[in-house]
C-alpha positions as CSV (number, residue, x, y, z in Angstrom):
1,M,0.0,0.0,0.0
2,A,1.3,3.5,-0.9
3,R,2.2,5.8,2.0
4,T,0.2,9.0,2.3
5,K,1.0,12.3,4.0
6,D,-2.7,13.4,3.9
7,A,-3.7,13.9,7.5
8,L,-7.3,13.1,7.0
9,K,-6.5,9.9,5.3
10,I,-4.1,8.9,8.1
11,L,-6.6,9.9,10.8
12,K,-9.4,7.9,9.1
13,G,-7.1,4.8,9.0
14,V,-6.3,5.2,12.7
15,T,-9.9,5.9,13.8
16,G,-11.8,3.5,11.5
17,N,-15.5,3.8,11.7
18,S,-15.8,4.3,15.4
19,E,-18.5,6.8,16.1
20,S,-17.3,7.7,19.6
21,I,-13.9,8.6,18.2
22,K,-15.4,10.6,15.4
23,A,-17.6,12.5,18.1
24,G,-14.5,13.1,20.1
25,I,-12.6,14.5,17.2
26,A,-15.5,16.7,16.3
27,Q,-15.8,18.1,19.9
28,A,-12.0,18.7,20.0
29,K,-12.3,20.6,16.8
30,I,-15.0,22.8,18.2
31,N,-12.9,23.5,21.4
32,F,-9.9,24.3,19.2
33,E,-12.0,26.7,17.0
34,V,-13.6,28.5,20.0
35,A,-10.1,28.9,21.6
36,Q,-8.7,30.2,18.4
37,M,-11.6,32.7,17.9
38,I,-11.0,34.2,21.3
39,Y,-7.2,34.4,20.8
40,D,-7.7,36.1,17.4
41,A,-10.3,38.6,18.6
42,R,-8.1,39.5,21.6
43,T,-4.9,39.9,19.6
44,K,-6.7,41.8,16.8
45,A,-7.9,44.2,19.6
46,G,-4.3,44.6,20.7
47,L,-5.0,43.4,24.2
48,S,-3.0,41.1,26.5
49,Q,-4.7,38.3,28.4
50,S,-4.6,40.3,31.5
51,E,-6.2,43.4,29.9
52,L,-9.0,41.4,28.5
53,A,-9.5,39.7,31.8
54,T,-9.8,43.1,33.5
55,L,-12.4,44.2,30.9
56,I,-14.6,41.2,31.7
57,G,-14.1,41.2,35.4
58,S,-11.9,38.2,35.5
59,K,-8.3,37.1,36.0
60,Q,-5.6,36.4,33.4
61,P,-5.5,32.5,34.0
62,V,-9.2,32.4,33.0
63,I,-8.4,33.9,29.6
64,A,-5.4,31.5,29.3
65,R,-7.7,28.6,29.9
66,L,-10.3,29.8,27.4
67,E,-7.6,30.2,24.7
68,D,-6.4,26.6,25.4
69,A,-7.6,24.2,22.7
70,D,-7.9,21.5,25.3
71,Y,-10.4,23.4,27.4
72,E,-14.0,22.2,27.3
73,G,-15.8,24.7,29.6
74,H,-16.6,27.5,27.1
75,S,-19.9,29.0,28.0
76,L,-22.2,31.2,26.0
77,T,-22.3,33.7,28.9
78,M,-18.4,34.1,28.9
79,L,-18.3,34.3,25.1
80,Q,-20.9,37.1,25.3
81,R,-18.9,38.9,27.9
82,I,-15.7,38.7,25.8
83,A,-17.6,39.9,22.7
84,A,-19.0,42.9,24.6
85,A,-15.6,43.8,26.0
86,L,-14.2,43.7,22.5
87,E,-17.0,45.7,21.1
88,Q,-18.1,42.8,19.0
89,R,-21.3,40.8,18.4
90,L,-21.4,37.0,19.0
91,E,-23.1,35.0,16.4
92,L,-24.2,31.3,16.7
93,R,-26.0,29.4,14.1
94,F,-27.4,25.9,13.5
95,V,-26.0,24.1,10.4
96,P,-27.5,20.9,8.9
97,Q,-25.4,17.8,9.5
98,R,-23.9,16.1,6.5
99,K,-26.2,13.5,5.0
100,R,-25.1,10.0,5.9
101,P,-25.0,7.3,3.3
102,A,-28.2,5.2,3.3
103,R,-28.0,2.0,5.3
104,R,-28.4,-1.2,3.5
105,S,-31.7,-2.8,4.3
106,V,-31.6,-6.4,5.8
107,V,-34.1,-9.2,4.8
108,L,-34.7,-12.5,6.4
109,A,-34.1,-15.6,4.4
110,S,-37.3,-17.6,4.3
111,S,-36.4,-20.9,5.9
112,K,-33.1,-20.5,7.7
113,R,-33.9,-17.1,9.1
114,K,-30.4,-15.8,8.4
115,L,-29.8,-12.0,7.9
116,Q,-28.7,-11.2,4.4
117,P,-27.9,-7.9,2.9
118,A,-30.6,-6.7,0.4
């Protein structure tokens, strides 16, 4: 088999079809994106973590945690406080999930009652 450098192909090879692993990866991606969004907005405003913390009535370690891709405690309230402090608006939206391939139907064989793909 040819070797690949495509990260998505490698990741798929490692994770297989495990729904729990896929869900964990999706959650990690969301955590990363939120952390990056906070970092980008803060640095674009020219603020240090301490300065942003002061504006939202918090402490610098809180901002550091929020900007950590491994942090899982982002709350809507905190994101709204940060947006207000940076004179920005927070937008959330629902996006349809990707369509999943149709599942194969299963029929029962008449006499032996074995499951067979249709």
